[in-house]
N, CA and C of each residue as an Amber inpcrd file, in Angstrom:
protein
   555
 105.8400000 -38.4790000   2.8260000 105.8820000 -37.1440000   2.2600000
 105.3280000 -37.1380000   0.8320000 105.6730000 -38.1550000   0.0620000
 105.1920000 -38.2450000  -1.3110000 103.6740000 -38.4170000  -1.3380000
 103.1440000 -39.2040000  -0.4120000 101.6970000 -39.4080000  -0.3200000
 101.0110000 -38.0750000  -0.0210000 101.5770000 -37.3090000   0.9210000
 100.9920000 -36.0130000   1.2690000 101.0460000 -35.0540000   0.0900000
 102.1460000 -35.0680000  -0.6510000 102.2930000 -34.1960000  -1.8230000
 101.2580000 -34.5610000  -2.8860000 101.0710000 -35.8600000  -3.1130000
 100.0670000 -36.3130000  -4.0910000  98.6570000 -35.9450000  -3.6340000
  98.4180000 -36.0990000  -2.3460000  97.1080000 -35.7590000  -1.7850000
  96.8190000 -34.2740000  -1.9610000  97.8090000 -33.4410000  -1.6500000
  97.6450000 -31.9940000  -1.7960000  97.4310000 -31.6150000  -3.2630000
  98.1720000 -32.2420000  -4.1600000  97.9880000 -31.9750000  -5.6020000
  96.5730000 -32.3240000  -6.0440000  96.0590000 -33.4180000  -5.5180000
  94.6910000 -33.8300000  -5.8470000  93.6890000 -32.8010000  -5.3110000
  93.9180000 -32.3030000  -4.1080000  93.0270000 -31.2860000  -3.5300000
  93.0520000 -30.0020000  -4.3500000  94.2440000 -29.6150000  -4.7790000
  94.3650000 -28.4070000  -5.6050000  93.5310000 -28.5820000  -6.8680000
  93.6580000 -29.7350000  -7.4820000  92.9120000 -30.0050000  -8.7090000
  91.3970000 -30.0340000  -8.4690000  90.9870000 -30.6410000  -7.3620000
  89.5590000 -30.8230000  -7.0940000  88.8580000 -29.5930000  -6.5260000
  89.5510000 -28.7700000  -5.7570000  88.8650000 -27.7400000  -4.9740000
  89.2170000 -26.2930000  -5.3150000  90.2020000 -26.0560000  -6.1530000
  90.6240000 -24.6820000  -6.4430000  89.4790000 -23.8240000  -6.9720000
  88.7570000 -24.3320000  -7.9340000  87.6800000 -23.5380000  -8.5490000
  86.6170000 -23.1390000  -7.5240000  86.1690000 -24.0810000  -6.7240000
  85.1560000 -23.7900000  -5.7140000  85.6640000 -22.8400000  -4.6390000
  86.9090000 -23.0390000  -4.2030000  87.4940000 -22.1400000  -3.1990000
  87.6170000 -20.7210000  -3.7540000  88.0500000 -20.6210000  -5.0070000
  88.1730000 -19.2930000  -5.6170000  86.8090000 -18.6160000  -5.7170000
  85.8140000 -19.3530000  -6.1180000  84.4620000 -18.7990000  -6.2320000
  83.9800000 -18.2730000  -4.8690000  84.2130000 -19.0550000  -3.8220000
  83.8000000 -18.6550000  -2.4750000  84.5680000 -17.4090000  -2.0280000
  85.8770000 -17.4030000  -2.2430000  86.7000000 -16.2570000  -1.8460000
  86.2710000 -15.0040000  -2.6060000  86.0180000 -15.1510000  -3.9030000
  85.5890000 -13.9990000  -4.6980000  84.2510000 -13.4680000  -4.1930000
  83.3570000 -14.3620000  -3.8350000  82.0570000 -13.9650000  -3.2860000
  82.2400000 -13.1440000  -2.0120000  83.2270000 -13.4730000  -1.2120000
  83.4410000 -12.8000000   0.0700000  84.2510000 -11.5140000  -0.0320000
  85.1680000 -11.4150000  -1.0010000  86.0390000 -10.2300000  -1.0630000
  85.8410000  -9.3810000  -2.3170000  85.1280000  -9.8890000  -3.3070000
  84.8110000  -9.1500000  -4.5390000  86.0440000  -8.6190000  -5.2590000
  87.1210000  -9.3780000  -5.2350000  88.3560000  -8.9790000  -5.9030000
  89.0170000 -10.2660000  -6.4030000  89.0880000 -10.4160000  -7.7180000
  89.6070000 -11.6410000  -8.3090000  91.0410000 -11.9520000  -7.9130000
  91.9140000 -10.9490000  -7.9590000  93.3190000 -11.1800000  -7.6050000
  93.4630000 -11.5340000  -6.1340000  92.7390000 -10.8160000  -5.2880000
  92.7930000 -11.1130000  -3.8610000  92.2510000 -12.5140000  -3.5910000
  91.1730000 -12.8860000  -4.2810000  90.6070000 -14.2280000  -4.1070000
  91.6410000 -15.2980000  -4.4760000  92.3730000 -15.0860000  -5.5830000
  93.4220000 -16.0310000  -5.9780000  94.4930000 -16.1290000  -4.8980000
  94.9030000 -14.9740000  -4.3660000  95.9200000 -14.9630000  -3.3070000
  95.4410000 -15.7160000  -2.0710000  94.1850000 -15.5070000  -1.7070000
  93.6450000 -16.1830000  -0.5230000  93.5840000 -17.6970000  -0.7220000
  93.2250000 -18.1240000  -1.9170000  93.1850000 -19.5650000  -2.2090000
  94.6070000 -20.1340000  -2.1710000  95.5480000 -19.4040000  -2.7390000
  96.9400000 -19.8530000  -2.7000000  97.4270000 -19.9490000  -1.2520000
  97.1160000 -18.9480000  -0.4420000  97.4840000 -18.9770000   0.9730000
  96.8260000 -20.1570000   1.6900000  95.6100000 -20.4810000   1.2770000
  94.9000000 -21.6220000   1.8620000  95.6580000 -22.9180000   1.5950000
  96.0800000 -23.1110000   0.3560000  96.8150000 -24.3350000   0.0260000
  98.1990000 -24.3620000   0.6760000  98.8350000 -23.1930000   0.8100000
 100.1230000 -23.1560000   1.5130000  99.9460000 -23.5620000   2.9790000
  98.9020000 -23.0250000   3.6120000  98.6270000 -23.3910000   5.0060000
  98.2890000 -24.8730000   5.1160000  97.5310000 -25.3810000   4.1560000
  97.1860000 -26.8090000   4.1650000  98.4440000 -27.6590000   4.0070000
  99.3620000 -27.2250000   3.1490000 100.6060000 -27.9730000   2.9430000
 101.4250000 -28.0100000   4.2320000 101.4470000 -26.8880000   4.9420000
 102.2020000 -26.8150000   6.1920000 101.5830000 -27.6740000   7.2880000
 100.2580000 -27.8350000   7.2410000  99.5470000 -28.5270000   8.3180000
  98.9600000 -29.8730000   7.8930000  99.3850000 -30.3770000   6.7530000
  98.7490000 -31.5820000   6.2210000  98.8870000 -32.7830000   7.1600000
  99.9730000 -32.8040000   7.9350000 100.1420000 -33.9160000   8.8790000
  99.0910000 -33.8770000   9.9770000  98.5650000 -32.6820000  10.2620000
  97.5590000 -32.5610000  11.3270000  96.1520000 -32.8960000  10.8280000
  95.9950000 -33.0540000   9.5100000  94.6830000 -33.4210000   8.9680000
  94.4230000 -34.8880000   9.2700000  93.4620000 -35.1250000  10.1440000
  93.1790000 -36.4840000  10.6050000  92.0120000 -37.1330000   9.8650000
  91.3440000 -36.3760000   9.0120000  90.2160000 -36.9320000   8.2820000
  88.9200000 -36.9100000   9.0690000  88.8790000 -36.1440000  10.1890000
  87.6320000 -36.0190000  10.9580000  86.5510000 -35.3120000  10.1480000
  86.9850000 -34.4810000   9.2230000  86.0600000 -33.8240000   8.2970000
  86.5700000 -34.1280000   6.8900000  85.7880000 -33.7530000   5.9000000
  86.2370000 -33.9860000   4.5250000  87.3490000 -32.9780000   4.1970000
  88.2060000 -33.2990000   3.2330000  89.2360000 -32.3360000   2.8370000
  88.6210000 -31.0050000   2.3990000  87.4820000 -31.0820000   1.7350000
  86.8060000 -29.8640000   1.2730000  86.4150000 -28.9860000   2.4620000
  85.8230000 -29.5770000   3.4780000  85.4290000 -28.8280000   4.6730000
  86.6460000 -28.2190000   5.3490000  87.7230000 -28.9750000   5.4420000
  88.9490000 -28.5120000   6.0780000  89.5300000 -27.3270000   5.3060000
  89.5730000 -27.4340000   3.9860000  90.1210000 -26.3520000   3.1610000
  89.2530000 -25.0930000   3.2300000  87.9390000 -25.2630000   3.2160000
  87.0530000 -24.1060000   3.3150000  87.2090000 -23.4280000   4.6820000
  87.4290000 -24.2220000   5.7070000  87.6500000 -23.6600000   7.0370000
  88.9250000 -22.8160000   7.0500000  89.9770000 -23.3290000   6.4500000
  91.2280000 -22.5600000   6.3560000  90.9940000 -21.2820000   5.5610000
  90.3010000 -21.3930000   4.4350000  90.0210000 -20.2230000   3.5980000
  89.2170000 -19.1790000   4.3690000  88.1940000 -19.6100000   5.0950000
  87.3990000 -18.6470000   5.8680000  88.2530000 -17.9090000   6.8920000
  89.1940000 -18.6140000   7.5070000  90.1020000 -17.9480000   8.4490000
  91.0160000 -16.9540000   7.7190000  91.4440000 -17.2880000   6.5260000
  92.2690000 -16.3740000   5.7240000  91.4770000 -15.1130000   5.3680000
  90.2070000 -15.2870000   5.0270000  89.3530000 -14.1400000   4.6960000
  89.1730000 -13.2470000   5.9180000  88.9050000 -13.8460000   7.0650000
  88.7460000 -13.0770000   8.3080000  90.0400000 -12.3420000   8.6320000
  91.1720000 -13.0180000   8.4950000  92.4680000 -12.3710000   8.7520000
  92.6840000 -11.1860000   7.8180000  92.2810000 -11.3460000   6.5540000
  92.3990000 -10.2530000   5.5830000  91.6230000  -9.0270000   6.0640000
  90.3710000  -9.2270000   6.4750000  89.5630000  -8.1030000   6.9350000
  90.1050000  -7.5310000   8.2430000  90.6110000  -8.3640000   9.1210000
  91.2060000  -7.8760000  10.3710000  92.3870000  -6.9580000  10.0960000
  93.2420000  -7.3710000   9.1770000  94.4090000  -6.5490000   8.8270000
  93.9610000  -5.2060000   8.2690000  92.9500000  -5.2270000   7.4210000
  92.4630000  -3.9800000   6.8310000  91.8890000  -3.0550000   7.8970000
  91.1620000  -3.6170000   8.8310000  90.5190000  -2.8180000   9.8680000
  91.5480000  -2.2410000  10.8190000  92.5980000  -2.9750000  11.0930000
  93.5960000  -2.5220000  12.0540000  94.5900000  -1.5350000  11.4720000
  94.5240000  -1.2950000  10.1730000  95.3720000  -0.2690000   9.5830000
  94.7980000   1.0970000   9.9450000  95.6740000   2.0870000  10.1670000
  95.1530000   3.4170000  10.4620000  94.3090000   3.9230000   9.2970000
  93.1400000   4.4340000   9.6180000  92.2050000   4.8860000   8.5930000
  91.8200000   6.3250000   8.8810000  91.8290000   7.1250000   7.8290000
  91.3880000   8.5050000   7.9590000  89.8820000   8.5280000   7.7770000
  89.1540000   8.8400000   8.8370000  87.6940000   8.9090000   8.7530000
  87.3260000  10.3080000   8.2540000  86.6920000  10.3680000   7.1250000
  86.3380000  11.6350000   6.5190000  84.9550000  12.0730000   6.9880000
  84.9070000  12.6370000   8.1990000  83.6270000  13.0650000   8.7610000
  83.0640000  14.2780000   8.0340000  83.9290000  15.0720000   7.4360000
  83.4440000  16.2720000   6.7580000  82.5540000  15.9340000   5.5750000
  82.7610000  14.7780000   4.9720000  81.9400000  14.4230000   3.8130000
  80.4740000  14.2760000   4.1980000  80.1920000  13.9190000   5.4580000
  78.7980000  13.8270000   5.8910000  78.1670000  15.2140000   5.9940000
  78.9980000  16.2330000   6.1220000  78.4920000  17.6010000   6.1590000
  77.8180000  18.0120000   4.8660000  78.0730000  17.2710000   3.8130000
  77.4080000  17.5780000   2.5480000  75.9700000  17.0720000   2.5350000
  75.5890000  16.2380000   3.5140000  74.2440000  15.6780000   3.5720000
  73.3630000  16.3480000   4.6270000  73.9840000  16.8350000   5.6970000
  73.2230000  17.3500000   6.8340000  73.6290000  18.7760000   7.1640000
  72.6550000  19.5460000   7.6660000  72.9790000  20.9000000   8.1100000
  73.5380000  20.8470000   9.5320000  73.8270000  22.0090000  10.1030000
  74.4550000  22.0510000  11.4340000  73.5490000  21.4960000  12.5340000
  72.2310000  21.4080000  12.2760000  71.2940000  20.8540000  13.2520000
  71.0870000  19.3430000  13.0850000  71.7450000  18.7690000  12.0770000
  71.6120000  17.3350000  11.8460000  70.4590000  16.9620000  10.9410000
  69.8060000  17.9490000  10.3380000  68.7010000  17.6750000   9.4120000
  69.2520000  17.5320000   7.9960000  68.5160000  16.7770000   7.1840000
  68.9330000  16.5970000   5.7950000  68.9610000  17.9360000   5.0660000
  69.9740000  18.1680000   4.2620000  69.9860000  19.2890000   3.3320000
  69.0330000  18.9080000   2.2100000  68.1510000  19.8190000   1.8470000
  67.0440000  19.5140000   0.9330000  67.4940000  18.7750000  -0.3350000
  68.5550000  19.2410000  -0.9830000  69.0070000  18.6300000  -2.2420000
  69.6240000  17.2500000  -2.0390000  70.0180000  16.9500000  -0.8150000
  70.6960000  15.6800000  -0.5390000  69.7920000  14.6360000   0.1120000
  68.5230000  14.9690000   0.2960000  67.6020000  13.9850000   0.8760000
  67.5470000  12.7550000  -0.0110000  67.4190000  11.5890000   0.5930000
  67.3270000  10.3680000  -0.2280000  66.1210000  10.4210000  -1.1560000
  66.3320000   9.9790000  -2.3650000  65.2480000   9.9020000  -3.3360000
  64.5260000   8.5700000  -3.1810000  63.3230000   8.5190000  -3.6900000
  62.5780000   7.2660000  -3.6870000  63.0570000   6.4420000  -4.8680000
  63.4360000   5.2120000  -4.6260000  63.8740000   4.3330000  -5.6980000
  62.6450000   3.6330000  -6.2470000  62.3690000   3.8600000  -7.5270000
  61.1390000   3.3350000  -8.1180000  61.2920000   1.9260000  -8.6780000
  62.5250000   1.4820000  -8.8240000  62.7290000   0.1310000  -9.3500000
  62.4310000  -0.8900000  -8.2600000  62.2180000  -2.1100000  -8.6690000
  62.0060000  -3.1870000  -7.7070000  63.3560000  -3.4960000  -7.0680000
  63.5860000  -2.9340000  -5.8890000  64.8800000  -3.0290000  -5.2190000
  65.2410000  -4.4570000  -4.8300000  64.2600000  -5.3170000  -4.6860000
  64.5480000  -6.6770000  -4.2440000  65.3350000  -7.4710000  -5.2850000
  65.3530000  -7.0140000  -6.5290000  66.0490000  -7.7540000  -7.5790000
  67.2990000  -7.0320000  -8.0720000  67.6610000  -5.9350000  -7.4490000
  68.8240000  -5.1820000  -7.9050000  70.1090000  -5.9980000  -7.8390000
  70.2810000  -6.8060000  -6.8160000  71.5220000  -7.5680000  -6.6850000
  71.6480000  -8.6680000  -7.7290000  70.5640000  -8.9620000  -8.4400000
  70.6260000  -9.9260000  -9.5320000  71.1510000  -9.2880000 -10.8210000
  71.2010000  -7.9540000 -10.8440000  71.6390000  -7.2080000 -12.0230000
  73.1550000  -7.0080000 -11.9480000  73.8930000  -7.5940000 -12.9000000
  75.3550000  -7.5070000 -12.8810000  75.8520000  -6.0630000 -12.9860000
  75.1700000  -5.2400000 -13.7760000  75.5770000  -3.8420000 -13.8980000
  75.4180000  -3.1130000 -12.5580000  74.2950000  -3.3680000 -11.8760000
  74.0880000  -2.7500000 -10.5670000  75.1540000  -3.2140000  -9.5790000
  75.4720000  -4.5110000  -9.6100000  76.4900000  -5.0130000  -8.6850000
  77.8340000  -4.3590000  -8.9530000  78.1220000  -4.0480000 -10.2020000
  79.3600000  -3.3280000 -10.5390000  79.3610000  -1.9360000  -9.9320000
  78.2160000  -1.2510000 -10.0310000  78.0850000   0.0800000  -9.4350000
  78.2330000  -0.0110000  -7.9160000  77.5740000  -0.9870000  -7.3150000
  77.6590000  -1.1770000  -5.8650000  79.1000000  -1.4110000  -5.4350000
  79.8250000  -2.2360000  -6.1680000  81.2170000  -2.5270000  -5.8170000
  82.0750000  -1.2600000  -5.9040000  81.8630000  -0.4620000  -6.9490000
  82.6200000   0.7980000  -7.0710000  82.2800000   1.7470000  -5.9260000
  81.0210000   1.7750000  -5.5420000  80.6130000   2.6360000  -4.4300000
  81.2080000   2.1360000  -3.1100000  81.2660000   0.8280000  -2.9310000
  81.9000000   0.2690000  -1.7270000  83.3870000   0.6040000  -1.6920000
  84.0440000   0.5280000  -2.8410000  85.4710000   0.8450000  -2.9170000
  85.7350000   2.3130000  -2.6120000  84.7610000   3.1850000  -2.8850000
  84.9360000   4.6180000  -2.6440000  84.8180000   4.9790000  -1.1650000
  84.2780000   4.0750000  -0.3640000  84.1350000   4.3380000   1.0700000
  85.4840000   4.2650000   1.7680000  85.6180000   4.9370000   2.9070000
  86.8170000   4.7060000   3.7190000  86.8920000   3.2160000   4.0590000
  88.0810000   2.7060000   4.1850000  88.3080000   1.2620000   4.3540000
  87.5110000   0.6580000   5.4990000  87.4950000   1.3340000   6.6420000
  86.7960000   0.7980000   7.8140000  85.2930000   0.7160000   7.5390000
  84.7570000   1.7050000   6.8560000  83.3320000   1.7160000   6.5340000
  83.0060000   0.5670000   5.5830000  83.8200000   0.4270000   4.5420000
  83.6070000  -0.6230000   3.5570000  83.6930000  -2.0020000   4.2140000
  84.6720000  -2.1880000   5.0610000  84.8370000  -3.4700000   5.7480000
  83.6340000  -3.7620000   6.6300000  83.1610000  -2.7650000   7.3680000
  81.9930000  -2.9470000   8.2280000  80.7650000  -3.3670000   7.4320000
  80.5310000  -2.7100000   6.3230000  79.3760000  -3.0300000   5.4760000
  79.5180000  -4.4390000   4.9020000  80.7000000  -4.7860000   4.4180000
  80.8960000  -6.1120000   3.8340000  80.7020000  -7.2080000   4.8760000
  81.2460000  -6.9870000   6.0690000  81.0820000  -7.9990000   7.1160000
  79.6130000  -8.1590000   7.5010000  78.9020000  -7.0340000   7.6140000
  77.5060000  -7.0790000   8.0620000  76.5680000  -7.5980000   6.9750000
  76.6710000  -7.0440000   5.7890000  75.6730000  -7.3470000   4.7630000
  76.0970000  -8.4220000   3.7610000  77.3800000  -8.5460000   3.4810000
  77.8030000  -9.5560000   2.5070000  78.2150000 -10.8650000   3.1730000
  78.7840000 -10.7710000   4.3710000  79.1860000 -11.9880000   5.0800000
  78.1780000 -12.3640000   6.1580000  77.1360000 -11.5380000   6.3170000
  76.0370000 -11.7920000   7.2610000  76.5110000 -12.0460000   8.6890000
  77.4970000 -11.2810000   9.1090000  78.0030000 -11.4250000  10.4770000
  77.1140000 -10.6110000  11.4190000  77.0260000 -11.0610000  12.6490000
  76.2840000 -10.3540000  13.6960000  77.1280000  -9.1900000  14.2030000
  76.4610000  -8.1560000  14.7210000  77.1420000  -6.9730000  15.2070000
  78.2220000  -7.2690000  16.2290000  77.9160000  -8.1530000  17.1520000
  78.8750000  -8.5100000  18.2100000  80.1520000  -9.1060000  17.6110000
  79.9780000  -9.9560000  16.6240000  81.1080000 -10.6010000  15.9620000
  81.9250000  -9.5760000  15.1700000  81.2350000  -8.6510000  14.4980000
  81.9150000  -7.6070000  13.7230000  82.7290000  -6.7210000  14.6610000
  82.1260000  -6.3280000  15.7820000  82.8290000  -5.4800000  16.7530000
  84.0930000  -6.1640000  17.2370000  84.0040000  -7.4510000  17.5040000
  85.1600000  -8.1960000  17.9770000  86.2450000  -8.2500000  16.8950000
  85.8650000  -8.5360000  15.6740000  86.8350000  -8.6380000  14.5860000
  87.4670000  -7.2970000  14.2540000  86.6680000  -6.2240000  14.3300000
  87.1830000  -4.9030000  13.9890000  87.8030000  -4.1940000  15.1890000
  87.5840000  -4.7320000  16.3760000  88.1300000  -4.1190000  17.5880000
  87.4860000  -2.7810000  17.9010000  86.1570000  -2.7040000  17.7210000
  85.4340000  -1.4540000  17.9590000  84.2460000  -1.7000000  18.8840000
  83.7220000  -0.6180000  19.4260000  82.5430000  -0.6890000  20.2930000
  81.2800000  -0.7330000  19.4340000  80.1820000  -1.2730000  19.9760000
  78.9230000  -1.3250000  19.2220000  78.4530000   0.0490000  18.7360000
  78.6280000   1.0830000  19.5480000  78.2020000   2.4220000  19.1050000
  79.0440000   2.8900000  17.9260000  80.3110000   2.5320000  17.9120000
  81.1710000   2.8930000  16.7940000  80.7280000   2.1430000  15.5410000
  80.3750000   0.8660000  15.6950000  79.8840000   0.0960000  14.5490000
  78.6280000   0.7480000  13.9870000  77.7060000   1.1380000  14.8680000
  76.4710000   1.7670000  14.4000000  76.7990000   3.0230000  13.5920000
  77.7330000   3.8500000  14.0840000  78.1130000   5.0710000  13.3620000
  78.7270000   4.7400000  12.0100000  79.6140000   3.7640000  12.0030000
  80.2770000   3.3730000  10.7520000  79.2470000   2.8990000   9.7300000
  78.3410000   2.0210000  10.1500000  77.3310000   1.4890000   9.2350000
  76.4090000   2.6080000   8.7480000  75.9910000   3.4820000   9.6600000
  75.1070000   4.5860000   9.2820000  75.7810000   5.4900000   8.2590000
  76.9950000   5.9010000   8.5380000  77.7160000   6.7880000   7.6150000
  77.9560000   6.1150000   6.2750000  78.3100000   4.8420000   6.3260000
  78.5460000   4.1100000   5.0840000  77.2650000   4.0220000   4.2550000
  76.1410000   3.7620000   4.9080000  74.8680000   3.6560000   4.1780000
  74.4860000   4.9890000   3.5400000  74.7350000   6.0870000   4.2380000
  74.4320000   7.4090000   3.6650000  75.2900000   7.6400000   2.4230000
  76.5900000   7.3380000   2.5350000  77.4950000   7.5180000   1.3920000
  77.1300000   6.5680000   0.2420000  76.8390000   5.3180000   0.5830000
  76.4780000   4.3500000  -0.4590000  75.2140000   4.7730000  -1.2010000
  74.2220000   5.2130000  -0.4440000  72.9690000   5.6270000  -1.0760000
  73.2170000   6.7800000  -2.0450000  73.9960000   7.7610000  -1.6230000
  74.2960000   8.9010000  -2.4850000  75.0470000   8.4470000  -3.7380000
  76.0330000   7.5950000  -3.5500000  76.8200000   7.1030000  -4.6830000
  75.9470000   6.3070000  -5.6520000  75.1270000   5.4170000  -5.1130000
  74.2600000   4.5920000  -5.9640000  73.2330000   5.4500000  -6.6840000
  72.6680000   6.4300000  -5.9890000  71.6910000   7.3050000  -6.6450000
  72.3100000   8.0600000  -7.8050000  73.5410000   8.5510000  -7.6270000
  74.1420000   9.3150000  -8.7140000  74.6950000   8.4130000  -9.8200000
  75.1660000   7.2290000  -9.4770000  75.7700000   6.3530000 -10.4860000
  74.7700000   5.4120000 -11.1530000  73.6530000   5.1190000 -10.4930000
  72.7130000   4.1330000 -11.0260000  71.3670000   4.7500000 -11.4050000
  70.7570000   5.4400000 -10.4800000  69.3920000   5.9060000 -10.6920000
  69.3080000   7.1840000 -11.5320000  70.3890000   7.9470000 -11.6040000
  70.3210000   9.1840000 -12.3740000  70.9720000   9.0380000 -13.7350000
  71.3460000   7.8340000 -14.0770000  71.9360000   7.5910000 -15.4190000
  70.9120000   7.0140000 -16.3520000
């Protein structure tokens, strides 16, 4: 038991910073990232006897952390969410055509480098937070975690057509938010 405790203490010392960085990259919330890393070490402490050394401790811990991140998103998706369909009515008329004032604008900046701009990433994060939870989760899983549609549908417990609607609606809302918060300032 003492050997396992010393081993776990060594892992905490060696891997906490990297695990936190990875968790923050995936969830974009410092406090949540800390909680996920703490949960990772708690799970590792509970299962340390099952660690056989088939992989490196780092690989094992990252695997646990990735499962914690997936569980976090699953819990969020399975919570009842109020889908605000009326907000899309501000973009489209009754025939489904764009309302003239709400048509997407042309972005003149070099969009390929926007994610390198810390200020833009702050705006993007605020716009993601403003989305309904299910929409935000869908976008994060698809674009930030690079998950395939089939995998996202399974994790969120939704049909592919529902995923397409969620992503489409989220992109419309995100574009509007980014245009007003970034491009018009």
